[in-house]
C-alpha positions in Angstrom: 17.2 -1.3 6.3 16.2 2.2 7.6 18.4 5.5 7.0 19.5 5.2 10.7 20.7 1.9 10.4 22.3 2.5 6.7 24.4 5.3 8.3 25.6 3.3 11.1 26.5 0.4 8.6 28.7 2.9 6.4 30.5 3.9 9.5 31.2 0.5 10.8 32.1 -0.8 7.8 35.0 2.1 7.1 35.9 0.9 10.7 36.5 -2.6 9.7 38.5 -1.7 6.8 40.7 0.7 8.8 41.3 -2.0 11.4 42.2 -4.5 8.9 44.5 -2.4 7.1 46.6 -1.7 10.6 48.6 -4.4 11.7 49.7 -2.7 14.5 46.3 -3.3 16.3 47.7 -7.0 16.9 49.6 -5.5 19.8 46.5 -4.4 21.6 45.3 -7.4 23.4 41.9 -8.6 22.6 41.5 -6.1 19.7 42.1 -8.7 16.6 39.3 -10.7 18.4 36.7 -7.8 18.6 37.7 -7.2 15.0 36.5 -10.6 14.0 33.3 -10.0 15.7 32.5 -7.0 14.3 33.4 -8.6 10.9 30.9 -11.5 11.6 28.1 -8.9 12.6 28.7 -6.9 9.4 28.6 -9.8 7.3 25.3 -11.2 8.7 23.7 -7.7 8.4 24.5 -7.5 4.7 23.2 -10.9 4.1 19.9 -9.9 6.0 19.6 -6.7 4.2 19.8 -8.7 0.8 16.9 -10.7 2.3 15.0 -7.6 3.7 15.1 -5.9 -0.1 13.7 -9.0 -1.7 10.8 -7.7 -3.8 7.5 -9.1 -2.8 5.8 -8.1 -6.2 8.3 -10.5 -8.1 7.1 -13.8 -6.1 3.6 -12.6 -6.0 3.6 -12.2 -9.7 5.3 -15.7 -10.3 2.8 -17.1 -7.8 -0.3 -15.5 -9.5 1.2 -16.9 -13.0 1.1 -20.5 -11.5 -2.5 -19.9 -10.3 -3.5 -18.7 -13.5 -2.2 -21.7 -15.4 -3.6 -23.9 -12.7 -7.2 -22.4 -13.2 -7.0 -22.5 -16.8 -6.4 -26.2 -17.0 -8.9 -26.9 -14.1 -11.8 -25.2 -16.2 -10.8 -26.9 -19.2 -11.1 -30.3 -17.8 -14.1 -29.3 -15.6 -15.9 -28.4 -18.7 -15.3 -31.6 -20.3 -16.5 -33.4 -17.1 -19.8 -31.4 -17.1 -20.1 -32.4 -21.1 -19.6 -36.1 -19.7 -22.2 -35.6 -17.0 -24.7 -34.1 -19.4 -24.0 -36.8 -22.1 -24.3 -39.6 -19.4 -27.2 -38.0 -17.7 -25.2 -38.1 -14.4 -25.8 -34.4 -12.8 -24.1 -35.0 -9.7 -20.9 -35.6 -11.8 -21.3 -31.9 -12.8 -21.9 -30.7 -9.4 -18.5 -32.0 -8.3 -16.6 -29.6 -10.5 -19.2 -26.7 -10.5 -17.9 -23.1 -10.0 -18.0 -20.0 -11.8 -14.8 -18.3 -12.9 -15.6 -15.2 -11.4 -16.2 -16.7 -8.0 -13.2 -18.8 -8.4 -10.9 -15.8 -9.0 -12.5 -14.0 -5.8 -11.9 -17.1 -3.6 -8.8 -17.4 -1.8 -5.8 -18.9 -3.1 -5.9 -21.9 -1.1 -9.5 -22.6 -2.0 -8.6 -22.2 -5.6 -6.1 -25.0 -5.2 -8.7 -27.2 -3.6 -11.1 -26.7 -6.4 -8.4 -27.6 -8.8 -7.5 -30.8 -6.7 -11.4 -31.6 -6.8 -11.6 -31.4 -10.4 -8.5 -33.6 -10.8 -10.1 -36.4 -8.4 -13.1 -36.3 -10.2 -11.4 -36.7 -13.7 -9.3 -39.5 -12.1 -12.5 -41.2 -11.2 -14.0 -41.1 -14.7 -10.8 -41.4 -16.7 -12.0 -44.3 -19.1 -15.1 -42.0 -19.9 -13.1 -38.8 -20.4 -10.9 -40.8 -23.1 -13.7 -40.0 -25.6 -13.1 -36.2 -24.9 -9.3 -36.6 -25.4 -8.2 -36.7 -21.6 -5.5 -39.1 -20.9 -3.7 -40.3 -18.1 -0.7 -37.6 -19.2 -3.4 -35.0 -19.3 -3.9 -35.6 -15.7 -0.3 -35.9 -14.8 0.4 -32.6 -16.5 -2.8 -31.2 -14.4 -1.3 -32.4 -11.1 2.1 -30.8 -12.1 0.1 -27.4 -12.5 -1.6 -27.8 -8.9 1.9 -28.7 -7.4 3.6 -25.7 -9.3 0.9 -23.2 -8.1 1.2 -24.9 -4.4 4.9 -24.2 -4.6 4.5 -20.5 -5.7 2.0 -19.8 -2.9 4.6 -21.1 -0.3 7.5 -19.4 -2.0 5.6 -16.0 -1.9 4.5 -16.6 1.7 8.1 -17.5 2.4 9.6 -14.5 1.2 7.2 -12.3 3.2 8.2 -14.2 6.3 11.8 -14.0 5.5 11.6 -10.2 5.1 9.9 -9.9 8.5 12.5 -12.0 10.4 15.6 -10.1 8.6 13.9 -6.8 9.9 13.8 -8.0 13.3 17.0 -9.5 13.3 18.7 -6.5 11.9 17.5 -4.4 15.0 19.2 -7.1 17.2 22.4 -6.7 15.1 22.7 -3.4 15.4 22.2 -3.3 18.8 25.2 -6.0 19.3 27.3 -3.9 16.8 26.6 -1.0 18.8 27.6 -2.4 22.0 30.7 -4.0 20.4 31.9 -0.7 19.2 30.9 1.5 22.3 32.0 -0.5 25.1 35.0 -2.7 23.5 36.4 -1.7 20.2 36.5 2.1 21.1 38.2 1.5 24.5 41.0 -0.8 22.9 41.8 1.5 20.2 42.1 4.4 22.7 45.3 2.9 23.9 46.8 3.6 20.4 46.3 7.4 20.7 49.8 8.2 21.7 51.8 5.5 19.6 49.8 6.0 16.3 48.3 9.2 16.2 47.6 9.4 12.7 45.7 6.1 13.0 43.8 7.4 15.8 42.7 10.5 13.8 41.7 7.9 10.9 39.6 6.2 13.3 37.8 9.0 14.5 36.8 9.8 11.2 35.6 6.5 10.2 33.6 6.5 13.5 31.7 9.5 12.0 28.1 8.6 11.4 27.1 10.8 8.9 23.2 11.5 8.7 22.4 11.1 5.0 19.2 11.9 4.0 18.6 11.8 0.2 21.5 14.0 -1.5 22.2 16.3 1.4 24.9 15.7 3.7 24.8 17.4 7.2 27.9 19.0 8.5 30.1 16.9 10.9 30.4 18.0 14.4 33.7 17.6 16.2 33.4 14.9 19.1 35.5 14.8 22.2 38.2 12.0 22.3 38.4 9.2 21.3 34.8 8.6 20.3 33.4 9.2 16.6 32.6 12.3 15.1 28.8 12.4 14.6 26.9 14.4 12.1 23.9 16.5 12.7 21.1 14.4 14.5 23.5 11.5 15.5 24.6 11.2 19.1 28.3 10.1 20.1 28.3 6.9 22.0 31.9 7.0 22.9 33.4 9.4 25.5 36.9 10.0 27.0 35.6 8.6 30.4 34.4 5.3 29.0 37.4 4.8 26.8 39.9 5.6 29.8 
């Protein structure tokens, strides 16, 4: 969430809290329903903001750890297959699992998984012969679990990146919807309470202040025209007397 969105969210959250704490808004036809819509928008914004702030490094680190575990076991079993190939004079068996560690680590992650799967398939084809080298069906089952875990780790890391991108795009839409809801609907309805609830109206204008917060500095607020929000330096008021009237 960028600075402008964060500033708006703070204002809209204050408006939501004020409206919920003011039972008199029930007398204004349509205002309670608009408040429910605002609450729904803000709830979705907060959910998406949590998604947007998920650290990519954490999921990438988990993925790489799983890939390393898979690679370690792949090279161990590949080494035993190569030994078997030499002992049995079957060089084609060794060729099926031949790859250098450096080239393996430079390869695309999906290619590493394919290599590990090739090692596993080769091992399965000569499992009886590999028994003499300490390889059992349980060994290969554990290897398959490592491959599956690495695949899941890659999907999770990619999913995190996709979710963050989707959340960023949806947040733009949600803030536009919230802006329209506030400017074109809620502001107009609240304007009707300016005479019967002057204190509330003043507090509403204060809540509608969008403060331009950058770092630790706070820009001075500028008094807006009735009944729109006060807007801090660098932010333009979206409500006017004419629109609310």
